[in-house]
C-alpha positions in Angstrom: 0.0 0.0 0.0 1.5 3.3 -1.1 0.8 6.2 1.3 1.4 9.9 0.6 4.2 11.7 2.5 1.5 13.5 4.5 -0.2 10.2 5.5 3.1 8.7 6.5 3.9 11.7 8.7 0.4 11.5 10.2 0.8 7.7 10.8 4.2 8.2 12.4 2.9 10.9 14.7 -0.1 8.7 15.7 2.3 5.8 16.3 4.5 7.8 18.6 1.4 9.2 20.5 0.0 5.7 20.8 3.4 4.5 22.2 3.5 7.3 24.7 -0.1 6.7 25.8 0.6 2.9 26.1 3.7 3.5 28.3 1.7 6.0 30.4 -1.1 3.5 30.8 1.2 0.7 31.8 3.1 2.8 34.3 -0.2 4.0 35.7 -1.5 0.5 35.9 1.6 -0.6 37.8 1.3 2.2 40.2 -2.4 1.5 40.7 -1.7 -2.2 41.3 1.0 -1.2 43.8 -1.3 1.2 45.6 -4.1 -1.4 45.7 -1.7 -4.1 47.0 -0.3 -1.8 49.7 -3.8 -0.6 50.6 -5.0 -4.2 51.0 -2.1 -5.1 53.2 -2.4 -1.9 55.2 -6.1 -2.3 55.7 -5.7 -5.9 56.8 -2.9 -4.9 59.2 -5.0 -2.0 60.7 -8.1 -4.2 61.2 -6.0 -7.0 62.7 -4.2 -4.5 64.9 -7.5 -3.0 66.2 -8.9 -6.4 67.1 -5.6 -7.4 68.7 -5.8 -4.3 70.9 -9.3 -5.1 71.9 -8.3 -8.7 72.8 -5.3 -7.3 74.7 -7.6 -4.9 76.7 -10.0 -7.8 77.4 -7.1 -10.0 78.6 -5.7 -7.3 80.9 -9.2 -6.8 82.4 -9.5 -10.5 82.8 -6.2 -10.6 84.7 -7.4 -7.8 86.9 -10.5 -9.7 87.9 -8.5 -12.8 88.3 -6.5 -11.0 91.0 -9.8 -10.1 92.7 -10.6 -13.8 92.8 -7.3 -14.5 94.5 -7.3 -11.7 97.1 -11.0 -11.6 98.0 -13.8 -14.0 98.5 -15.8 -14.9 95.5 -18.3 -12.2 94.7 -21.2 -12.4 92.4 -20.3 -9.1 90.7 -16.7 -10.2 90.0 -18.0 -13.5 88.4 -20.5 -11.5 86.3 -17.7 -9.2 85.1 -15.5 -12.2 84.2 -18.4 -13.8 82.4 -19.0 -10.6 80.4 -15.3 -10.3 79.6 -15.2 -13.9 78.5 -18.2 -13.5 76.2 -16.7 -10.3 74.7 -13.3 -11.9 74.3 -14.8 -14.9 72.6 -16.6 -12.7 70.1 -13.4 -10.7 69.4 -11.4 -13.9 68.9 -14.1 -15.2 66.5 -13.8 -12.1 64.4 -10.0 -12.3 64.5 -10.1 -16.0 63.5 -11.8 -15.0 60.2 -9.1 -12.4 59.4 -6.1 -14.6 60.3 -4.9 -17.0 57.7 -1.8 -18.4 59.4 -2.5 -22.0 60.7 -0.4 -21.7 63.8 -2.1 -18.5 64.8 -5.5 -20.0 64.1 -4.6 -22.9 66.4 -3.6 -20.4 69.2 -6.9 -18.6 68.8 -8.8 -21.9 68.9 -7.0 -22.8 72.1 -7.9 -19.5 73.7 -11.5 -19.9 72.6 -11.6 -23.4 74.1 -10.2 -22.0 77.4 -13.0 -19.4 77.3 -15.6 -22.1 76.8 -14.2 -24.0 79.8 -14.2 -20.7 81.8 -17.8 -20.2 81.0 -18.7 -23.7 82.4 -16.7 -23.2 85.6 -18.1 -19.7 86.1 -21.6 -21.1 86.3 -20.5 -23.7 88.9 -18.6 -21.1 90.9 -21.6 -18.8 90.9 -24.0 -21.5 92.0 -22.1 -23.6 94.5 -19.3 -21.3 95.7 -17.0 -24.1 95.0 -13.3 -23.2 95.9 -12.1 -25.8 93.3 -14.1 -24.0 90.6 -12.5 -20.7 91.6 -9.0 -22.3 91.4 -9.8 -23.7 88.0 -11.0 -20.2 86.9 -7.7 -18.7 88.0 -5.8 -21.5 86.2 -7.8 -20.9 83.0 -7.1 -17.2 83.2 -3.4 -17.9 83.4 -3.7 -20.2 80.4 -5.6 -17.6 78.4 -2.9 -15.1 79.3 -0.1 -17.5 78.2 -2.0 -18.2 75.0 -2.4 -14.5 74.3 1.3 -14.0 74.9 2.0 -16.8 72.3 -0.5 -15.1 70.0 1.3 -11.8 70.3 4.6 -13.4 69.4 3.0 -15.0 66.4 1.5 -11.6 65.4 5.0 -10.0 65.6 6.4 -12.7 63.3 3.5 -12.2 60.9 4.0 -8.4 61.0 7.6 -9.0 59.8 6.3 -11.3 57.1 3.9 -8.6 55.9 6.6 -6.0 55.8 8.7 -8.4 53.8 5.7 -8.9 51.4 5.3 -5.2 51.0 9.0 -4.8 50.2 8.8 -7.6 47.7 5.7 -6.0 46.2 7.6 -2.7 45.8 10.7 -4.4 44.3 8.6 -6.4 41.8 6.7 -3.3 40.8 9.9 -1.3 40.5 11.5 -4.1 38.3 8.4 -4.3 36.1 8.3 -0.5 35.6 12.0 -0.4 34.8 11.5 -3.2 32.2 8.6 -1.3 30.6 10.6 2.0 30.6 13.6 0.3 29.1 11.5 -1.4 26.4 9.8 1.9 25.8 13.1 3.7 25.5 14.5 1.0 23.0 11.3 1.2 21.0 11.5 5.0 20.9 15.1 4.9 19.8 14.2 2.3 17.1 11.4 4.4 15.9 13.6 7.5 16.0 16.1 5.7 13.7 13.5 4.1 11.3 10.9 6.8 10.9 13.2 9.7 10.0 15.2 7.5 7.6 12.0 6.4 5.9 10.8 10.0 5.6 14.2 11.4 4.5 14.9 8.6 2.0 13.2 10.3 -1.0 14.9 13.7 -0.2 18.3 11.9 0.0 17.8 10.3 -3.4 16.7 13.5 -5.0 19.7 15.3 -3.4 22.1 12.7 -4.7 20.6 12.9 -8.2 20.9 16.7 -8.2 24.5 16.5 -7.2 25.2 14.1 -10.1 23.6 16.7 -12.4 25.8 19.4 -11.0 28.8 17.2 -12.0 27.3 17.0 -15.6 26.6 13.3 -15.1 23.4 12.7 -17.1 23.6 8.9 -16.7 21.7 9.0 -13.5 18.1 8.2 -12.5 16.2 8.8 -9.3 14.7 5.4 -8.3 11.7 6.0 -6.1 8.6 4.1 -6.8 6.3 5.3 -4.0 3.0 6.9 -5.3 3.2 10.0 -3.2 4.3 13.7 -3.6 8.0 12.9 -3.6 7.3 10.1 -6.2 5.7 12.7 -8.5 8.8 14.9 -8.1 11.1 12.0 -8.8 9.2 11.2 -12.0 9.4 14.8 -13.2 13.1 15.0 -12.3 13.8 11.8 -14.3 12.1 13.4 -17.3 14.2 16.5 -16.8 17.4 14.4 -16.6 16.4 12.6 -19.8 15.8 15.9 -21.6 19.1 17.3 -20.4 20.8 14.1 -21.5 19.3 14.4 -25.0 20.2 18.1 -25.2 23.7 17.3 -24.1 24.0 14.7 -26.8 22.7 17.1 -29.4 25.1 19.8 -28.1 28.0 17.4 -28.2 27.2 16.4 -31.7 26.8 20.0 -32.7 30.2 21.0 -31.2 31.8 18.0 -32.8 30.3 19.0 -36.1 31.5 22.6 -35.7 34.9 21.4 -34.7 35.2 19.2 -37.8 34.0 22.0 -40.0 36.5 24.4 -38.4 39.2 21.9 -38.7 38.4 21.4 -42.4 38.4 25.1 -43.0 41.6 25.6 -41.0 43.4 22.9 -43.0 42.2 24.4 -46.3 43.9 27.6 -45.5 47.3 26.0 -46.0 48.7 28.3 -43.4 49.6 27.6 -39.7 46.5 28.3 -37.5 46.5 28.3 -33.7 43.7 29.1 -31.2 44.2 30.0 -27.5 41.8 31.2 -24.8 42.1 34.3 -22.7 44.0 32.4 -20.0 46.7 31.4 -22.5 45.6 27.8 -22.8 46.1 26.3 -26.3 42.8 25.0 -27.7 43.6 24.1 -31.4 46.3 23.7 -34.0 45.8 22.7 -37.6 48.0 20.2 -39.5 50.4 22.8 -40.8 51.0 24.0 -37.2 51.8 20.5 -36.0 54.2 20.0 -38.8 55.8 23.4 -38.4 56.3 23.1 -34.6 56.9 19.4 -34.7 54.6 18.6 -31.8 51.7 16.2 -31.0 48.2 17.2 -30.0 48.4 15.4 -26.7 51.5 17.3 -25.8 50.2 20.8 -26.4 46.4 21.0 -26.3 45.2 22.4 -23.0 48.7 23.4 -22.1 49.8 27.0 -21.4 51.3 28.8 -24.5 54.2 29.9 -22.3 55.6 26.4 -22.3 58.9 25.9 -24.1 57.5 24.3 -27.3 56.4 27.8 -28.6 58.8 30.3 -30.1 59.2 33.6 -28.3 57.9 35.6 -31.2 54.6 33.6 -31.3 54.2 34.0 -27.6 54.8 37.7 -27.9 52.0 38.0 -30.6 49.6 36.1 -28.4 50.5 38.0 -25.3 49.9 41.4 -27.0 46.5 40.3 -28.2 45.4 38.9 -24.8 46.6 41.9 -22.9 45.0 44.4 -25.4 42.0 42.2 -26.1 42.3 43.6 -29.6 43.4 42.5 -33.0 47.1 42.2 -33.8 48.2 42.6 -37.4 51.3 41.5 -39.2 53.4 40.8 -36.1 56.7 39.4 -37.2 57.3 35.8 -36.1 60.3 33.5 -36.6 60.2 29.7 -35.9 63.5 28.0 -35.3 64.1 24.2 -35.3 67.5 22.9 -34.2 69.0 26.4 -34.6 67.7 26.6 -38.2 65.1 29.0 -39.3 62.2 27.0 -40.7 59.6 29.8 -40.9 59.8 33.6 -41.1 56.7 35.6 -41.6 53.9 37.6 -40.0 51.2 36.7 -37.4 47.7 38.1 -37.4 45.8 37.5 -34.1 42.0 37.9 -34.2 40.0 38.0 -30.9 36.7 36.0 -30.9 34.4 37.4 -28.3 32.8 34.9 -25.9 29.1 35.1 -25.1 27.9 35.9 -21.6 30.5 34.7 -19.1 32.5 32.5 -21.5 36.1 33.3 -22.2 37.4 35.1 -25.3 39.4 33.1 -27.8 42.2 34.3 -30.0 42.8 32.9 -33.5 46.3 33.3 -34.9 47.1 32.8 -38.6 50.8 32.9 -39.6 51.7 33.9 -43.1 54.8 34.7 -45.0 53.1 37.6 -46.7 51.8 40.8 -45.2 48.0 40.7 -45.0 46.4 44.0 -45.7 
């Protein structure tokens, strides 16, 4: 499916927004679960602690009335108070037994509840018969209840440490999960940051590379981009432009080659030495008579500076005057020597050929043994 550049940008933006929202939701979910877990543990601890405090108060009150049984005669009011405390403590332990899940602690609570059941039985006997043995049994049961409560408190302390450990573990696990999500989110963000810009910038890079090749006058280049979007349309139009430029360059090259052949033919028909240099003093052309006269090869002189040693000084002087004056030089005397022998003596006429726009001027020299009027 080919999407436009605008659609790809929109989709990339929506993808990044969805990623951010997803990470935010996951982090919020982890924090919410952590809060819920801590709240559950905290509420359970608070309720358990409140019931334990109530049982502790009931146990202390029971011990207080136990002392009354030891120091005084059995009174009906004391037995009624102990009976009320026993019933209240039994109800508190029943509620506590529902909240406690540890088996050892439940056994301790069951033991305390059985002592309270026994106490209830002996309270009725002590109240009706004033039996001293029943009173002793009540005192003994109170001691057992106190011992069981002490054991229960020790177990609660151990469970409190376990709950603290559970909360720490919960915090550590949540922290690890959040760190994992953040690391994965960071890696995904980096991956998207590397992939999405490269996908978006790819057509621009291809077009830039194609334009650089055109600047280097390389017309054998094509921008390959087959997406049906805005940049694809630009690539198609640029490829058409490159094809037209290539065709124009071929026509221009053929035209220049044709003009060069025509000029070469005309220059050789003159039967006189002909030389062409540009305004920088670079030699551009020699006809056949010039090569024979100077005894040089084209690859040795074309494109070289006319001040090189293969040119006679008189020829250089004529070119130098024309280039400096940017004017026509007529009948300048020239002498060509070969191996200290004079092989040509005559006159040079240099004609400036003005370049168009910013192109350089050229200077055409024709050497003749006769004065040209």
